[in-house]
N, C-alpha and C positions, 0 to 999 in steps of 0.2 A: 273238453280235451285241451291239450297244449296248442293244437293248431287253431283253436277258436271255434270249432264245430261242436255240436252237441253229440253226446254218446248215447248209445242205446237205440231203441226203436223210434225212428223219427219219420214224419210224413214227408211226401215229396215236395210240398209247398215250403216247408221249413228248410229242407235241403236246398231248394232253389234260391231262397232268400239268403241263406248263408253263403252260397257260392257267389251271388251277386255282390254281397258285402265284401267278401274276400277279394274279388276282382277290382272293386272300387278302391279298396284299401291299397292293393298292389299298384293300381294306376296312379294313385295319389303319391305313392312313395317311389315310383319309377324314376322320376327326375333326380331324386336324392341318390338312388343307386347309380345312375350314370355319372353324377358329379363325384361320387366317392370312388368310382373306378379310376378316374384320371387324377385324383387328388394326390398330392405329395404327402409323405409321412412327416408328421411333426414330432420332433424329438424334444423332450423336456428334461431339465435337471431335477434334482431332488426337491427344490423349492417350487417347482412348477413353471419356471420361466422357460421360454423357447431357447433352444440351443442353436447356434450358428455353426454347423458342422464344417463348412468351408473355411471359416475363420479359424476354428480349432485345428483343422488339418494344417493350415498355413503356419500357425503358431508352433505346432509340433514339429513341422518340417524345419522351421528356423531354429528351434531349440536343438533338434538333432544335428543340424549343420554346425551350430556353435559347439555342441558337445564333441562332435567328430574333430573339429578344428582344434579344440583344447586337448583332446587325446593325442592328436598328431603332434602338437607342440610338446606335450609331456614325453611322448615317445622320442622326439628329437632331443629333448634335454637329457633323457635317460641314457642315450647313446653317448652324449658328451659333445658339446659344440666344438671344442677345440679339436677333438679327435676327428669329427666329421670334416672340419676345414682342412686338417692335415691329410685326410684320405683324399679329399677333392684335389688338393695340391699335388699329391702323389700321382693321381690319375692324369692330371694335366701334364705333369712332368714326363710321365711315361708316354703319353700321346705325342708330346713334343719330341722326345728322343726317338720314337718310332718313325717320325717323319724325316729324320736326318738320314743322310746316306751312311752305309755301313763303314766305309773308309773315312777316317778323319785326318785332315791335313793340318799343317802347322798354323794355318791362318784361321782355324776354327775358334771363334771368340768364346763360345760356351766352354769348350774344353780348357782353354787358357784360363778362364775365370775359375773353373772348378779346381784346376791344379794350383792356382795362386792361393785359394782359400784353404787348401790342405795345410795342416801343421806337420812339419817333419822334425824328427829328433835331431838335435845338433844344429838347428838353423840359427845363425847368429842374429838374424833380424826378427826372430819370433818374439823375443822379449820386448823389443820396441813396439811391435804391432800389438802385443797384449796390453802394454801400457796405454797405447792410444785408445784401444777398445775400452779398457777399464775407465779411462778418463771420460770418454764419451758417455759411458753408462752411468758414471758417477754424477755427471752434470744433470742427468735426468732424475736423480733421486731428490726427494723433498728435503728441504733443510731441516736440521734438528736443533734443539736447544743445547747450547754449549757452555752454559754458565755453571755456577756451583750446584751441588746436588740439591734437588728440590725437596720440600717436605713430603713425607709419605702420604698417600691417600689410599682409600679402600680398594681401588681397582688397579693400582700400580700404573696409572696413566702418566706418561711423561708429558711435561708442559710443551706448548708450542714454541717455535723458534723465535717468536717475537716477545716472549714473556720477559718482563724486566726484573724478575727475581723478588718482587714484593708479594708477600702472602696476604691476600685480601679476604681470607675465609673468615667465618664466624667462630672458628675454633672447634667445630664439631668433630673433625677428623682426629685432632689431637686428643680430645676427650674420649673418643671411641677407642683409640689405641691405648690410652692410659687405663680405661676400664678393662680391656682385654688383658693387658699386662698384669693388672692388679688381681684379676680373677685367677689367672694362671699362677701367680705367686701364692695366693691364698690356698689354692688347691694343692700346690707343691708342699707348702708348709703343713697343711692338714695331713697329707700323706706321710710326711716325715714324722709327725707327731704320732700317727697311728701305728707306724712300724718301729717306733723307737724302743719299745719294751721288748721286742723279740730278740 
């Protein structure tokens, strides 16, 4: 039978011997049973190597944190960085205004600065102030090339402000523009020839 004992009509001696053999076998495997009860499960990958679950969990946690951080960054970019800064500035200004007293007096510096920055219709000094602001903004702009018109290039890029006006190219741009112009002229001529008989 599957249990290891004989089936059918068996004498008592044979049964006794089989029981003793089963007990002996159980005693010999008892220590293995105890060891296997307290044993840790071993997880293996497809190739048969042992897996370190703690290390894998740590890696997954780090990966999830990096992903969450990246998603947060993209969400922040999606809202718009300048808009977020403007909203923060508006909140700070509102908090600052709430802390001020309701009545404003003539010596209130914030009120004075706000009124000075407003532009009014018919203000004789407004033109001078605009000129000064334009001059300050103009100085911040990058210098541009101011010489004679440069030769054309494929991307219509203007030369830098330090360019001396000498064309040091290998002539590829001019050849390209000549090919384009020639192709267009041939197409136009072919079209005129094709519709001439009509």
